[in-house]
C-alpha positions in Angstrom: 0.0 0.0 0.0 1.8 3.1 -1.2 0.0 5.6 0.9 1.2 3.8 4.1 3.8 6.2 5.6 6.6 3.6 5.9 8.2 1.1 3.6 10.7 -1.7 4.8 14.0 -2.2 3.2 12.9 -5.6 2.0 9.8 -4.1 0.3 11.9 -1.4 -1.3 14.3 -4.0 -2.7 11.4 -5.7 -4.5 10.1 -2.6 -6.2 13.3 -0.6 -6.8 13.3 -1.1 -10.5 9.7 0.1 -11.1 9.6 2.9 -13.6 7.3 5.2 -11.6 9.4 5.1 -8.4 11.6 8.0 -7.4 14.0 7.4 -4.4 15.5 10.4 -2.7 18.1 10.9 0.0 16.9 13.8 2.2 19.8 13.8 4.8 20.2 17.1 6.7 22.4 17.7 9.7 20.7 17.8 13.1 22.4 19.8 15.9 25.5 18.0 17.1 26.1 16.2 13.7 29.2 17.2 11.7 29.5 14.8 8.7 29.0 16.0 5.1 25.7 14.5 3.7 26.6 15.2 0.1 30.0 13.4 0.5 28.3 10.6 2.3 25.8 10.2 -0.6 28.6 10.1 -3.1 30.3 7.4 -1.1 27.3 5.1 -1.0 23.6 5.5 -1.8 20.6 3.4 -2.9 20.9 2.9 -6.7 19.2 5.6 -8.7 18.6 7.8 -5.6 18.6 11.6 -6.0 19.4 14.2 -3.4 16.5 16.0 -1.8 18.2 19.1 -0.3 15.9 20.3 2.5 17.2 23.8 2.3 16.3 23.8 -1.4 12.8 23.1 -0.3 12.7 26.0 2.3 11.8 29.6 2.2 14.9 31.6 1.2 13.4 34.9 2.4 13.5 34.2 6.1 16.4 33.8 8.6 14.5 31.0 10.3 15.7 27.5 9.4 13.8 25.1 7.2 10.6 27.2 6.8 8.0 26.0 4.3 8.5 27.3 0.9 5.9 28.9 -1.4 3.7 26.5 -3.4 5.5 27.5 -6.6 9.0 27.0 -5.2 8.1 23.6 -3.9 6.6 22.5 -7.2 9.6 23.7 -9.2 12.1 22.0 -6.9 10.1 18.8 -6.8 9.8 18.7 -10.6 13.5 19.2 -10.9 14.0 15.9 -9.2 12.0 14.3 -12.0 8.9 13.9 -9.9 5.4 14.2 -11.4 2.0 13.9 -9.8 1.9 10.3 -10.8 5.3 9.4 -9.2 5.7 7.2 -6.2 8.4 8.5 -3.9 10.5 6.8 -1.3 12.6 9.0 1.0 15.4 8.0 3.3 18.3 9.5 5.2 21.7 8.2 6.0 21.4 7.9 9.8 17.8 7.1 10.5 14.5 8.8 9.8 14.6 12.4 11.1 15.4 14.2 7.8 13.3 11.8 5.8 10.3 12.5 7.9 10.6 16.2 7.2 10.7 15.4 3.5 7.7 13.2 3.9 5.8 15.8 5.8 6.5 18.5 3.2 5.4 16.3 0.3 2.2 15.5 2.1 1.7 19.1 3.0 1.8 20.0 -0.7 -0.6 17.2 -1.7 1.6 14.3 -2.6 0.3 11.2 -0.9 2.3 8.6 -2.8 5.4 9.0 -0.5 6.9 6.7 2.0 9.8 6.9 4.4 12.3 4.0 4.5 11.9 2.6 8.0 15.3 2.6 9.6 16.9 4.7 6.8 20.1 3.7 4.9 21.4 1.6 7.8 18.4 -0.7 7.5 19.0 -0.9 3.7 22.5 -1.9 4.3 21.6 -4.5 6.9 19.0 -6.0 4.5 21.7 -6.5 1.9 20.5 -3.8 -0.4 22.6 -2.9 -3.3 24.5 0.5 -3.2 26.3 2.6 -5.7 28.6 5.6 -5.5 29.1 8.8 -7.3 27.0 11.9 -7.8 23.1 11.6 -8.3 21.9 10.9 -11.8 20.7 13.8 -13.9 16.9 13.8 -13.6 14.6 14.4 -16.5 12.6 17.4 -15.2 9.0 16.5 -14.5 5.8 18.5 -14.2 4.3 18.9 -10.8 1.2 20.7 -9.6 1.0 21.2 -5.8 -2.2 21.1 -3.8 -1.4 22.5 -0.4 -3.1 21.4 2.8 -2.3 24.2 5.0 -4.4 22.9 7.9 -1.4 20.7 8.5 0.7 23.8 9.2 0.6 26.0 12.3 2.2 29.5 12.6 3.1 31.8 15.5 -0.5 33.2 15.7 -2.0 29.7 16.0 0.5 28.8 18.8 -0.2 31.9 20.7 -3.8 31.1 20.7 -3.3 27.5 21.7 -1.0 28.5 24.6 -3.4 31.2 25.7 -6.5 29.0 25.8 -5.0 25.6 26.2 -7.2 24.3 23.3 -4.5 22.0 21.7 -2.1 19.3 22.7 1.4 20.6 22.0 4.1 17.9 21.6 7.7 19.0 21.7 10.2 16.7 20.1 13.4 18.2 21.6 15.4 16.3 24.2 14.4 16.7 27.8 17.3 18.9 28.8 16.5 21.4 26.1 12.8 21.4 27.1 13.6 22.1 30.7 16.4 24.6 29.8 19.0 22.5 31.7 21.2 23.0 28.6 21.5 25.9 26.4 19.9 26.0 23.0 22.3 25.2 20.1 21.2 28.3 18.2 22.6 31.7 19.4 20.1 34.2 20.7 17.4 31.5 21.4 16.1 31.2 25.0 15.8 27.9 26.7 12.6 26.3 27.9 9.3 25.4 26.3 5.8 26.7 25.5 3.5 26.7 28.5 1.4 23.6 28.5 3.6 21.7 26.0 4.4 18.0 26.5 8.0 16.6 26.1 8.1 13.8 23.7 11.7 13.4 22.5 11.6 12.1 19.0 13.7 9.2 19.8 11.0 7.8 22.1 8.8 6.9 19.1 11.7 4.9 17.6 13.4 1.6 18.5 17.1 1.0 18.8 17.5 0.5 15.0 15.8 3.9 14.2 12.6 2.1 13.1 9.2 3.4 14.2 7.6 1.6 17.1 4.4 -0.3 16.4 1.1 1.6 16.0 -0.2 0.1 19.3 2.9 1.3 21.2 2.7 4.7 19.6 -1.0 5.1 20.4 -0.4 4.2 24.0 2.5 6.7 24.2 0.6 9.5 22.7 -2.5 8.7 24.8 -0.3 9.2 27.9 0.6 12.6 26.6 -3.0 13.7 26.2 -3.5 13.2 22.5 -7.1 12.6 21.5 -8.9 12.4 18.2 -11.3 15.2 19.2 -8.6 17.7 20.2 -6.1 19.6 18.0 -2.5 18.3 18.3 0.5 20.2 17.1 4.1 19.0 17.0 7.1 21.3 17.4 10.9 21.0 17.9 14.0 23.1 17.3 13.5 23.9 13.6 10.7 21.7 12.2 12.7 18.6 11.4 12.2 16.2 14.3 8.7 17.5 14.8 8.0 15.7 11.5 9.1 12.4 13.1 6.3 12.9 15.7 3.9 13.9 12.9 4.6 10.6 11.1 4.4 8.6 14.3 1.0 10.2 15.1 -0.3 9.1 11.6 1.0 5.6 12.3 -1.0 5.6 15.6 -4.1 6.6 13.8 -4.1 10.4 14.7 -4.1 11.9 11.2 -5.2 15.4 12.2 -1.9 16.7 13.5 -0.4 20.0 12.5 3.3 21.0 12.7 4.5 24.4 14.0 7.0 25.3 11.3 8.9 28.0 13.1 9.2 25.8 16.1 11.6 26.8 18.9 13.9 28.7 16.6 11.0 31.2 16.2 9.3 31.0 19.6 12.5 31.1 21.6 14.1 33.9 19.7 11.1 36.2 20.2 11.2 38.5 23.2 7.5 38.6 24.0 6.5 34.9 23.8 5.7 33.1 27.1 8.4 30.5 28.1 8.5 28.0 30.9 11.5 26.1 32.3 11.9 23.1 34.5 9.6 20.1 34.9 8.6 17.9 32.0 4.9 17.4 31.3 
């Protein structure tokens, strides 16, 4: 089922040669990582894979990281990868699923349902004995893509101020506990530590197993239920810059909660503002 959010390495091996399939490597560095994603791709990647540069699918007119681009910019960048509205897309990253989840969420935001994340990422592909190749990505034949945005999946500063003020949404923060409580400084200069009042701390790694594969739907549903997620209540995911919040968004969908929105500015925006309410200490 192509619309399922995940695909296993074994399943991808079976369909890799299909003509309508586009495989993309969306690796982007998280705070604390220091390798070169482009060099790692050229050293080894899934045969035929193309590079999905997250920054190339971001708004260039803001200082905030990884912000959602315009509809036209997304469509042009997607088509440049050789993607059409009829394409099936599998996205992976070189260390797990964090960057791939952001690419998945962006594609879904702009109306592309035929997209899946490789569960466990490139390490799972290698463990399964999947073939690899080296060198630069192939030159793609430009496709034609028409985006159909679903902006109800996107939350902005105004939305979040309202949710914090009236407590009408469950806010899930994917950052680590020490950042949530402000026991460690934020990695971005000029950004305060702490969290939004009422937010729940759900470090993105808690929805994954030791192999960077997503936990079962039943496990995820129980985890989110403990954090107050309900089908009849808005839920918004957030993190440092919109990347790992996408992991929670995908996990929520696996758990059967398909109504989640993502706060695109995340803590990079909220924590750098001078007039937004911030709490420190205890994890909800």
